[in-house]
C-alpha positions as CSV (number, residue, x, y, z in Angstrom):
1,X,-177.7,-6.1,391.1
2,X,-176.8,-8.5,388.4
3,X,-179.3,-11.1,387.1
4,X,-177.7,-14.0,388.9
5,X,-177.8,-12.2,392.3
6,X,-181.5,-11.5,391.6
7,X,-182.3,-15.1,390.9
8,X,-180.4,-16.2,394.0
9,X,-182.5,-13.8,396.1
10,X,-185.7,-15.1,394.4
11,X,-184.7,-18.7,395.0
12,X,-184.1,-18.1,398.7
13,X,-187.6,-17.0,399.4
14,X,-189.1,-19.5,401.9
15,X,-192.8,-20.4,402.0
16,X,-194.0,-21.9,405.3
17,X,-197.1,-24.1,404.8
18,X,-199.5,-25.1,407.6
19,X,-199.2,-28.7,408.7
20,X,-201.1,-30.9,411.1
21,X,-200.1,-34.4,412.5
22,X,-201.8,-36.2,409.7
23,X,-200.0,-34.1,407.1
24,X,-196.7,-34.7,408.8
25,X,-197.3,-38.5,408.7
26,X,-198.2,-38.2,405.0
27,X,-195.0,-36.3,404.2
28,X,-192.8,-38.8,406.0
29,X,-194.5,-41.7,404.2
30,X,-194.0,-39.9,400.9
31,X,-190.3,-39.7,401.5
32,X,-189.8,-43.5,401.8
33,X,-186.4,-44.5,400.6
34,X,-184.9,-41.4,402.3
35,X,-183.8,-40.8,405.8
36,X,-186.1,-38.1,407.1
37,X,-185.2,-35.6,409.8
38,X,-187.9,-33.5,411.3
39,X,-186.7,-30.5,413.3
40,X,-189.4,-28.7,415.4
41,X,-188.3,-25.2,416.4
42,X,-189.7,-21.7,417.0
43,X,-188.3,-18.2,416.5
44,X,-188.9,-17.4,420.2
45,X,-186.7,-20.4,421.2
46,X,-183.0,-19.4,421.8
47,X,-181.6,-22.9,421.5
48,X,-183.6,-23.5,418.3
49,X,-182.2,-20.4,416.7
50,X,-178.7,-21.3,417.9
51,X,-178.8,-24.7,416.1
52,X,-180.3,-23.4,412.9
53,X,-177.1,-22.4,411.2
54,X,-175.7,-25.9,411.6
55,X,-179.0,-27.4,410.2
56,X,-178.8,-25.0,407.2
57,X,-175.2,-26.2,406.6
58,X,-176.4,-29.8,407.0
59,X,-179.2,-29.3,404.5
60,X,-176.7,-27.8,401.9
61,X,-174.2,-30.6,402.5
62,X,-176.8,-33.4,402.0
63,X,-178.6,-31.8,399.0
64,X,-179.2,-34.4,396.3
65,X,-178.7,-37.3,398.7
66,X,-181.3,-39.7,400.2
67,X,-181.8,-37.4,403.2
68,X,-184.7,-35.0,403.7
69,X,-184.8,-32.3,406.3
70,X,-188.2,-31.1,407.3
71,X,-188.4,-27.9,409.3
72,X,-191.6,-27.5,411.4
73,X,-192.1,-24.3,413.2
74,X,-194.1,-24.3,416.5
75,X,-194.7,-20.6,416.1
76,X,-198.3,-19.3,416.2
77,X,-199.9,-18.6,412.8
78,X,-199.5,-14.8,413.3
79,X,-195.7,-15.3,413.7
80,X,-195.4,-17.1,410.3
81,X,-193.7,-14.1,408.6
82,X,-191.1,-13.9,411.3
83,X,-190.3,-17.6,410.9
84,X,-190.1,-17.2,407.1
85,X,-187.8,-14.2,407.4
86,X,-185.5,-16.1,409.9
87,X,-185.2,-19.1,407.6
88,X,-184.6,-16.9,404.5
89,X,-181.7,-15.2,406.3
90,X,-180.1,-18.5,407.0
91,X,-180.4,-19.7,403.3
92,X,-182.7,-22.7,403.8
93,X,-183.7,-24.0,400.4
94,X,-186.6,-26.3,401.0
95,X,-190.2,-25.9,402.0
96,X,-190.9,-25.4,405.7
97,X,-194.0,-25.9,407.7
98,X,-195.8,-24.3,410.6
99,X,-197.7,-26.5,413.1
100,X,-201.4,-26.1,412.7
101,X,-203.2,-28.5,414.9
102,X,-206.1,-28.0,417.3
103,X,-204.7,-30.1,420.1
104,X,-201.0,-29.6,420.9
105,X,-200.7,-32.6,423.2
106,X,-202.2,-34.9,420.6
107,X,-199.7,-33.5,418.0
108,X,-196.8,-34.1,420.5
109,X,-197.9,-37.6,421.2
110,X,-198.3,-38.4,417.5
111,X,-194.7,-37.3,416.8
112,X,-193.2,-39.1,419.8
113,X,-195.0,-40.2,423.0
114,X,-191.8,-39.7,425.0
115,X,-191.5,-36.1,423.9
116,X,-192.7,-33.4,426.3
117,X,-193.1,-30.8,423.6
118,X,-190.0,-28.9,424.7
119,X,-188.0,-27.2,421.9
120,X,-185.9,-27.7,420.0
121,X,-186.6,-31.3,419.1
122,X,-185.3,-33.4,416.2
123,X,-186.8,-36.7,415.1
124,X,-185.0,-39.1,412.7
125,X,-186.9,-41.6,410.6
126,X,-185.3,-44.4,408.7
127,X,-185.8,-45.1,405.0
128,X,-189.0,-47.1,405.7
129,X,-190.5,-44.2,407.7
130,X,-190.0,-45.6,411.2
131,X,-188.9,-43.3,414.0
132,X,-185.4,-44.4,415.1
133,X,-184.0,-41.5,417.1
134,X,-185.3,-38.5,419.0
135,X,-183.0,-35.6,419.9
136,X,-184.8,-33.8,422.6
137,X,-183.0,-30.4,423.0
138,X,-180.3,-29.2,420.7
139,X,-179.2,-31.8,418.3
140,X,-175.6,-33.0,418.4
141,X,-174.6,-32.6,414.7
142,X,-171.8,-35.3,415.1
143,X,-174.3,-37.8,416.4
144,X,-176.8,-36.9,413.7
145,X,-174.2,-37.3,410.9
146,X,-173.1,-40.7,412.3
147,X,-176.8,-41.8,412.5
148,X,-177.4,-40.6,409.0
149,X,-174.4,-42.5,407.7
150,X,-175.6,-45.7,409.5
151,X,-179.2,-45.4,408.2
152,X,-178.1,-44.6,404.7
153,X,-175.9,-47.7,404.6
154,X,-178.9,-50.0,405.4
C-alpha cells in the first residue's frame, strides 16, 4: 500500500459521538449561516441503508459549500461499531452521532412534533436554524437538492 492510499484509509475512519436533544440543538445553532440537514437512520433499517449511498454522494457534492449534513444513528450504544463500520464503507467524511437520550419520545418531539419516530427521517433547517422541511421516510434526493438550492439563495 502506498502512502497516499494509507492516508486515504486513515481519513475515512468515522467516529460516532453520543448526542442528546440539547446537543443536537446546539450543533444546529452552531451551524448558522449554513443549511443543515439532519438524517436519522439505523443499521437495522433497510430503507435507511438503501438511501445512504445517495447521502454519501450528496455530502461529497456539497463539500465546502454552505450545507452541513449531520448523520444521527438511532442504533443502541452497543451497536455503535456496526454503525461506524457501515459509514466508513460508504466513505462519509464528517463526524456522525448516535442518539443518547433517556426518553425517546421526548427526543422525537424535540426534533419535530409531527414525526412518529419512524426511520429514516431527514430534517432540513434553513440558514437561521429554523426547521423548514421534514422528509419522513426515504428522502427524495431531487426534492432535497431543489430545497437546498432555494434555501441557499435566500
